[in-house]
C-alpha positions in Angstrom: -2.4 -7.8 -18.6 0.8 -6.3 -17.9 2.7 -5.5 -21.0 6.0 -7.8 -21.1 8.9 -5.5 -21.1 12.4 -6.1 -19.7 12.9 -2.3 -19.9 11.1 0.4 -17.8 8.0 2.7 -19.4 8.5 6.2 -19.0 6.1 8.3 -17.5 4.4 11.0 -19.6 4.5 13.6 -17.1 6.4 14.2 -14.1 5.8 17.3 -11.7 5.7 17.7 -7.7 3.2 18.8 -5.3 5.1 19.9 -2.3 7.5 17.6 -1.5 5.6 14.6 -3.3 6.9 13.2 -6.5 4.0 12.4 -9.3 4.4 10.1 -12.3 1.9 10.2 -14.9 1.1 7.2 -17.3 -1.2 6.7 -20.0 -2.6 3.3 -18.7 -2.7 1.4 -15.4 -0.3 -1.5 -17.4 2.4 0.6 -18.1 2.4 2.4 -14.6 2.6 -1.4 -13.1 5.1 -2.2 -15.2 7.4 1.0 -14.2 6.9 0.6 -10.5 7.6 -2.9 -10.5 11.2 -1.8 -12.2 11.5 0.7 -9.9 10.9 -1.3 -7.0 13.2 -4.2 -8.5 16.1 -1.4 -8.9 15.7 0.1 -5.2 15.6 -3.5 -3.7 18.8 -4.6 -5.6 20.5 -1.8 -4.7 19.4 -1.7 -0.9 20.4 -5.5 -0.8 23.9 -5.0 -2.3 24.3 -1.9 0.0 23.3 -3.4 3.6 22.4 -7.1 2.7 18.8 -7.3 4.0 15.6 -5.1 3.2 12.4 -4.8 4.9 9.3 -4.0 2.6 5.4 -3.1 3.7 3.2 -4.3 0.8 -0.1 -3.2 0.1 -3.3 -5.0 -1.4 -5.9 -4.2 -3.6 -6.9 -4.1 -7.5 -4.2 -1.2 -7.7 -1.4 -3.5 -6.5 -2.3 -7.0 -8.4 -0.4 -6.0 -12.0 2.6 -4.2 -10.2 3.2 -7.5 -7.9 2.6 -9.6 -10.7 5.2 -7.7 -12.8 7.6 -7.2 -9.9 7.5 -11.2 -9.2 8.1 -12.0 -13.3 10.9 -9.6 -13.4 13.1 -11.6 -10.9 16.7 -10.2 -10.1 15.7 -9.6 -6.0 17.2 -12.2 -3.5 13.9 -12.5 -1.8 15.8 -15.0 0.7 16.9 -11.7 2.4 14.1 -9.6 2.4 11.6 -9.2 5.3 7.8 -8.4 4.4 4.6 -6.9 6.2 1.6 -5.9 5.5 -0.4 -2.6 5.8 -3.6 -3.4 7.3 -6.3 -6.4 8.1 -9.7 -7.0 8.9 -10.5 -7.8 12.6 -12.2 -11.2 12.9 -11.5 -12.7 9.3 -9.1 -15.8 9.2 -6.2 -15.8 7.0 -8.2 -18.2 4.3 -11.2 -16.0 3.8 -11.5 -14.9 0.4 -11.1 -11.4 1.5 -8.4 -11.4 3.8 -5.3 -9.8 2.8 -3.0 -12.2 4.2 -4.7 -14.8 1.8 -4.1 -11.8 -0.9 -0.2 -11.6 -0.3 0.4 -15.3 0.7 -0.9 -16.2 -2.9 0.3 -13.6 -4.9 3.7 -12.7 -3.2 4.9 -15.2 -0.6 4.2 -18.5 -2.2 5.9 -17.0 -5.4 9.2 -15.4 -4.2 9.4 -17.3 -0.5 10.9 -14.0 1.3 13.0 -14.6 4.5 10.3 -14.2 6.3 6.5 -12.5 5.9 5.2 -11.0 9.3 1.2 -11.1 8.7 -1.2 -9.2 10.9 -3.3 -11.7 12.8 -6.6 -10.7 12.2 -8.7 -13.3 13.5 -6.6 -13.0 16.9 -9.0 -13.2 20.1 -6.5 -10.1 21.7 -6.5 -7.4 19.3 -4.7 -5.1 21.6 -1.8 -7.5 22.4 -1.8 -8.1 18.8 -0.9 -4.6 18.0 1.6 -4.6 20.4 3.3 -7.8 18.8 3.1 -6.1 15.5 4.6 -3.0 16.6 7.7 -4.5 18.1 7.9 -6.5 14.7 8.0 -3.1 12.8 10.2 -1.4 14.9 12.9 -4.3 14.7 14.4 -2.8 11.7 14.0 -0.3 9.4 11.6 0.0 6.6 13.5 0.4 3.3 10.2 0.4 0.9 6.4 1.0 1.6 4.1 0.5 -1.1 0.7 1.9 -1.0 -2.9 2.1 -2.8 -5.3 5.0 -2.5 -9.1 4.7 -1.1 -11.8 6.3 -2.9 -12.3 8.4 0.6 -8.9 9.5 0.4 -7.5 6.9 3.2 -4.1 5.2 3.2 -4.1 2.0 4.6 -7.0 2.0 6.7 -6.3 5.7 8.2 -10.1 6.7 7.7 -10.6 10.5 7.6 -12.4 9.8 10.9 -9.5 8.4 12.3 -6.2 9.5 10.5 -3.7 11.3 12.7 -0.7 12.9 11.0 1.5 12.8 15.0 -0.1 9.2 15.6 1.9 7.9 18.9 1.4 4.1 17.6 2.4 2.1 14.7 -0.4 -0.1 14.4 -3.7 0.8 15.8 -7.4 -0.7 15.5 -10.0 1.4 13.9 -13.7 1.6 13.1 -14.1 1.6 8.9 -15.7 4.5 7.4 -19.0 2.9 5.5 -17.6 4.7 2.2 -14.3 2.2 2.7 -16.9 -0.8 3.7 -18.8 -0.3 0.5 -15.7 -0.1 -1.6 -15.2 -3.3 -0.4 -18.4 -4.7 -1.6 -17.9 -3.4 -5.0 -15.0 -5.0 -5.3 -16.5 -8.1 -4.8 -14.7 -9.1 -1.6 -18.0 -9.3 0.5 -21.6 -10.1 -0.9 -23.4 -7.3 0.9 -22.6 -4.1 3.1 -23.7 -6.3 6.4 -21.2 -8.7 5.7 -17.7 -6.5 5.8 -16.3 -6.2 9.2 -16.5 -2.9 11.2 -13.0 -3.0 12.4 -9.4 -3.2 10.9 -6.2 -3.2 11.8 -4.2 -0.6 10.0 -0.2 0.8 10.3 -0.5 4.4 11.2 0.5 7.5 9.2 3.5 8.3 11.0 4.8 4.5 10.8 4.3 5.0 6.8 6.5 7.9 6.9 9.3 6.0 8.5 10.0 4.1 5.3 12.9 5.2 3.4 11.1 5.1 0.0 7.1 5.2 -0.3 5.2 4.0 -3.8 1.8 4.9 -3.9 0.0 3.5 -6.5 -3.3 5.0 -7.7 -4.7 4.1 -11.2 -8.2 4.0 -12.3 -11.3 6.5 -12.6 -12.7 5.8 -9.4 -9.3 7.4 -7.6 -10.0 10.7 -9.8 -11.9 12.7 -6.9 -9.4 11.3 -4.2 -6.5 12.0 -6.3 -7.7 15.4 -7.0 -8.5 16.3 -3.3 -5.1 14.8 -2.1 -3.3 17.4 -4.4 -5.1 20.1 -4.2 -6.8 20.5 -0.7 -5.2 21.7 2.4 -2.8 19.3 3.8 -4.6 17.6 6.9 -6.8 14.8 8.5 -9.8 15.2 6.2 -7.7 14.2 3.2 -5.4 11.3 5.0 -3.4 10.9 1.4 -2.4 14.4 1.8 0.1 13.2 4.3 2.4 12.1 1.5 2.8 15.4 0.5 4.8 16.1 3.5 7.3 13.0 2.6 10.1 13.9 0.2 10.7 10.3 -0.3 7.6 9.0 -1.5 6.1 9.0 -5.3 2.4 9.0 -6.2 1.9 7.0 -9.7 -1.1 7.9 -11.6 -2.5 6.9 -14.8 -5.1 8.9 -17.3 -8.1 8.1 -15.6 -7.2 8.6 -12.0 -5.2 12.1 -13.2 -8.4 13.2 -15.2 -9.3 16.1 -12.6 -6.2 17.3 -12.1 
């Protein structure tokens, strides 16, 4: 459960690694609550200044408490907010239990009624045309906020070490999933066995993520500890896609005591 609080919770430590800000909390719940407050205030300010906002949302266990807290806080005129998402499996429909569209429709869209939610159509019969369509939607307005998680192999969205490109010319592309990522989806209970996990997925690219005016990356839990250590201490490069965030001054990484245990 997210602690019920109308006030932000202060991190136990704040520091920087290259251009990336890092905030450390005792628990995942405290992390989620504080990120919700930061996102709420930022969206309020953005709407006050420009009247509209565009946000990219992530899925996965790291986002659940944050999204619950953000929705519960209120105070954001979601009717003026356009939403996007980071990634989607190729070949599963919007009602599949593992669909990221379903995750966000149930946890966000049905709760806050945004101006619009542009979804990646994972079950399209023309995936390259879908990439073109979604690219145009992304490029139609600046992205004000991008919320991310961190993969156990260091990926951001589905920018796996094998396909990540810091200078990618595309906004969205189709990629083959790393076996580590596929197993992670089984471990999370999204699929019954490895063979059921799609081999391909759509992902927003690293340069597209970097276009956001503000980036929040939530990386709690012990299982993320190795990825956190690698992204912060290894050389910046494609071997550790999340190290990309160390080049982004508008990005903040949020850790709990467990995920920060190796740094």
